[in-house]
C-alpha positions in Angstrom: -283.7 36.2 142.9 -285.6 34.9 139.9 -289.2 36.3 139.5 -292.0 35.0 137.3 -295.7 35.3 137.2 -298.8 33.5 135.8 -302.2 35.1 135.1 -304.8 32.9 136.8 -308.0 32.2 134.8 -311.2 33.4 136.3 -314.6 31.8 135.7 -316.2 35.2 136.3 -315.7 37.1 133.1 -317.3 40.2 134.5 -314.9 40.5 137.4 -312.8 43.7 137.2 -309.8 42.2 139.0 -307.1 40.0 137.5 -305.5 37.4 139.7 -301.9 36.6 139.2 -299.5 34.2 140.8 -296.2 35.7 141.5 -293.3 33.4 142.2 -289.9 34.4 143.5 -287.0 31.9 144.0 -283.4 32.4 145.1 -281.3 32.1 142.0 -278.9 29.8 143.9 -281.6 27.2 144.3 -282.3 27.3 140.5 -278.6 27.1 139.7 -278.2 24.1 142.0 -281.2 22.3 140.6 -280.0 22.9 137.0 -276.5 21.7 137.8 -277.9 18.4 139.3 -280.2 17.9 136.3 -277.6 18.7 133.7 -275.2 16.2 135.4 -277.7 13.6 134.4 -277.7 14.7 130.8 -281.1 16.3 130.9 -281.9 19.8 129.6 -285.2 21.0 131.2 -287.6 23.2 129.2 -289.1 24.7 132.3 -289.0 24.5 136.1 -292.3 24.5 137.8 -293.0 25.8 141.3 -293.9 22.9 143.7 -297.4 24.2 144.4 -298.2 24.4 140.7 -296.8 20.9 140.1 -298.9 19.5 143.0 -302.0 21.3 141.7 -301.4 20.0 138.2 -300.9 16.5 139.5 -304.1 16.6 141.6 -306.0 18.0 138.6 -304.6 15.3 136.2 -305.5 12.5 138.7 -309.1 13.8 139.1 -308.7 14.6 142.8 -310.2 18.1 142.5 -313.9 18.8 142.4 -315.7 22.1 142.3 -315.7 22.5 146.1 -312.9 24.2 148.0 -310.0 21.8 148.7 -306.7 22.2 150.5 -303.6 20.7 148.9 -300.7 20.1 151.3 -297.3 18.9 150.1 -295.1 18.1 153.1 -291.4 17.7 152.1 -288.3 17.5 154.1 -287.6 21.2 154.6 -290.8 22.9 153.7 -294.6 22.4 153.2 -296.6 24.0 150.5 -300.2 24.8 151.3 -302.4 25.4 148.3 -306.1 26.2 148.1 -308.3 25.3 145.2 -311.9 26.3 144.3 -313.8 25.2 141.2 -310.7 23.2 140.1 -308.6 26.4 140.0 -305.6 27.2 142.2 -306.6 30.3 144.1 -304.0 30.6 146.9 -300.6 29.1 147.7 -298.1 29.6 150.5 -294.8 27.8 151.6 -293.9 27.3 155.2 -290.8 26.1 156.8 -292.3 23.4 159.0 -291.9 20.0 157.5 -290.5 16.5 157.8 -287.0 17.4 159.1 -288.7 19.2 162.0 -290.5 16.0 162.9 -287.2 14.1 162.7 -285.5 16.6 165.0 -288.3 16.3 167.5 -287.9 12.5 167.5 -284.1 12.9 167.7 -284.4 15.2 170.7 -286.8 13.0 172.6 -285.0 9.7 171.9 -281.5 11.2 172.1 -280.3 9.6 168.9 -278.7 10.8 165.7 -280.6 12.5 162.9 -280.4 9.5 160.5 -281.6 7.1 163.2 -284.5 9.4 164.0 -285.4 9.6 160.3 -285.4 5.8 160.0 -287.6 5.5 163.2 -290.0 8.1 161.9 -290.9 6.0 158.9 -290.4 2.6 160.5 -292.3 3.1 163.7 -294.7 5.8 162.6 -295.1 7.0 166.2 -295.4 10.8 166.1 -296.0 11.5 169.8 -292.6 13.2 170.0 -293.6 15.5 167.2 -297.1 16.6 168.4 -296.0 20.2 168.9 -294.5 20.3 165.3 -297.8 18.9 163.9 -299.9 21.3 166.0 -297.8 24.2 164.5 -298.3 22.8 161.0 -302.1 22.6 161.7 -302.2 26.1 162.9 -300.4 27.4 159.8 -302.9 25.6 157.6 -305.7 27.2 159.6 -304.0 30.6 159.2 -303.6 30.1 155.4 -307.3 29.3 155.0 -308.4 32.2 157.3 -306.2 34.6 155.4 -307.6 33.5 152.0 -311.2 33.7 153.3 -310.7 37.1 154.9 -309.1 38.6 151.8 -310.7 36.8 148.8 -313.6 34.5 149.5 -315.6 34.6 152.7 -318.1 32.0 151.5 -315.8 29.0 150.9 -316.1 26.1 153.4 -313.0 23.9 153.2 -313.9 20.3 154.1 -311.2 18.2 152.3 -307.4 18.1 152.5 -305.4 16.2 149.9 -302.0 15.3 151.3 -298.8 14.5 149.4 -295.0 14.6 149.8 -292.7 12.1 151.5 -293.8 13.1 155.0 -297.4 12.3 154.1 -296.4 8.6 154.2 -296.1 8.7 157.9 -298.8 6.4 159.4 -300.5 8.8 161.8 -300.1 12.1 160.1 -303.4 12.0 158.1 -305.4 11.1 161.2 -303.7 13.8 163.2 -304.4 16.5 160.6 -308.0 15.3 160.1 -308.6 15.5 163.9 -306.9 18.9 164.3 -308.4 20.5 161.1 -311.8 18.9 161.4 -311.6 17.9 157.7 -311.4 14.8 155.7 -307.8 14.0 154.8 -306.9 11.8 151.8 -303.7 11.0 150.1 -302.7 11.9 146.6 -301.7 9.0 144.4 -299.7 10.7 141.6 -299.9 7.6 139.4 -303.6 6.8 139.5 -304.3 8.1 135.9 -301.0 6.9 134.4 -301.4 3.8 132.3 -298.5 1.3 132.7 -297.9 -1.4 130.1 -297.0 -5.0 130.8 
């Protein structure tokens, strides 16, 4: 296991506590990633945890405001739930409910192969087969917010979710999460502040 930490800045200079972000990753995952990157002739200077990368992307693209915001990155095998307040990352958690679980639910209901279910998931955008997966995802998001509020900040009222990751491209997922979480859900365009030349 590879461990690292980052001291998180606090706006309250008088606060006696220091908040840190502690990251632990299986060394095999790092080794695999480095092998893939070096195969392309690239030598990375650093590897950033997904939740930090999404936070930095949201901050760079002016998506964050001073109010509490939930950042959700839904990939194939995991989802990262990050909470921000006053444009600072204050809590993050990874869960193993993600796009492949939606694909498996479609696969099971339609009795088709995984690859066909994956294609149908994006082509048809019908998530009825995956309602239980999305309800579990919603409850884990609620649980993360509740934990943060009970342990660190009882006053925050989360009203906005910023959604990213490949699975966020599913047609009905933003509306489903908005309805279940009772919050506004918007997508994150990672390229909105990047200038592209002709």
